[in-house]
Steps between C-alpha positions, in 0.01 A plus 500: 500500500328168469292322761418136556150482640287225652318358194142390474505122468128455444184702477417419857839587656539815708823417689790254505768385736863529399645154561850530353724748327718350221706817449689741719596870480763551231376213284437565130164369385342449160139534401322166555747378759346335808598716799262400776251242628160625614247298699133551407181300553596311186835391644864615466551677166832588329493873412682658210626854473379715213791743476873447452742681723695465827335434836553804728291401804261231613215680675292210625650230725438130467184400686314829456158506342430808288221623268520468127685792353732547797856580396718201587839620366668794329695467183768724343503544126786614272634838601330506839658494849372327809447839661287621211285191516447526875415873473244436224341226701493719817320765303231256379194406709571256774410138443194360675574348840495120545195368678599452870384144516786317666756516777784732388761241598339273238548140428713416199308459175641147469353408839165643409502323162582161660233550761241579236599194299473273802176659630640645820260767622593859572447470877742203526756664280490817712542294820810338351627843406454644848666205679785423256849630595543832320168453332657259253264215412657192339356277234509208745279692743248585232489136379448384860220750550336378178511139618356600836201682350457277193140396584376856498756673276369734240716555186533875526658558160236296320228670694633842411519412133154349507366820659674707231363286216154512664510878529597543138233261376233665716594835353487346152147362548387822667638745244527313169180417303589151390343317211563126437519284191582132449598317181566129437814441292576181310871444587536179305684652197729699724582209730559258216737748340674555839538126571657441153741780557594398851565142389800631307640684799688404822280499808650825641426686174138402455233764483218528752141494384439820692773667285287456190198650668692800639656553161160513337368733770789737460470517127121552524554789741699693237176514298285589807709764692215617719540180700868556568568811712400689807210706635639824645213754493456362147643223292880501437621249246801293599827568332518149370332176599651427842311188593480425871493133606316438825714290729371348824771505770567203719450690825175656376429805290526588137723704270486572125854563367501615134644353189603816313402536142354149501355556157847535350651183644544178300364191663829378648577841659143527629515148649825596679355826624191327646717249690734780618234732649332207677821379651619842615165591637485187722859551610447866592722616215282762335637849435334829578478588135276198446211646702234727348634409151258226386236643264272193539508183702444135413394263774537129430329251725515214253727297727245532783226317315244786466312533175451880504663788694361850498776719626485832689674784318829612662481880526594717320482246220183467299473132420596148612487178299422165661607151387324192627588131475545332163231229481428231235136548410250443213528767230342545165750494212329527162207260523647273765524509877854406600707517820712815511713678762320819595575790738278777648655836429353790697530874509422744781532860376436854611186639340638848510785406263328248272170319448371152432531534125869574529550219749319247287709590192814461710402150620407397146834619373686299763299196390584566138870521567498173694356316205807560285813514717712375217473837319616715791 
């Protein structure tokens, strides 16, 4: 017997709401197939199944909120019968009960999602629910309620995500002994090389400057593995450099979807991956398997005009790299002071897993790689 359980979609997640089933009893499923959509504080997430088989029974109805680890569905493997699967499940410990936090008649997940997006508060939504024929609230009613309370509306979804991010960062600063380093990098050689290369390409195939920097960071991490991994009662090295890219969402909040094995990707593939994770994150198209995978995070505030950003480590990771704005400034080259394009590269790291010596060597290696992009 195989079970499909509510996954953990972040270190700070303890429960999720099942928004939609994409399969039904009797359907054959393959490992990695998206079978459900789960609502968390980070938004609606596509959830994959991690076993192949045939769906026997869906145990959790749409709209129910259940703790992480709760069995959502039963699967039948080769040689098994439905009866055998149900009997084995009945003999196992019962799943944890869902928190009794809402009316059992429940509003549809779609109605709640629309209300959250438009900033309709819970009290107004409940009033609509109680007065609507059959308890069915239409999109038009929610939109009208949003217009009516627009001056005082509070974007619930954004607020929930902001609270989730705040809780995770507070835990990070409370539990992780951060140390911080900053290093000024001369990007002139890298940017001149990039501009010459992009001049030969069509616009939609040109490489982003951040792609060069992430490529150098990923390659340097291979040589400094204590910065790429997790702290779980001790340091656990990542199984590859899965580099998380911090993405600010339009409605508020922050996610860090990973670029898997970023150190192995050529520049074009890496450029495509960076664009892809950013687009899918902002569109709410991230998958469950993309959470808790990143072994380190890069936060880039260069397009916001800040010179230096010192990030807060995303637990259970042990480091975060910050990229500031590229500025043209005086710089000594040989015996002359010349204008060069510079960037402030920073590192915040967990002192339990590494120290300043390691961090400094890592930043220096990133710098070194960016001086000779033509040999990558």
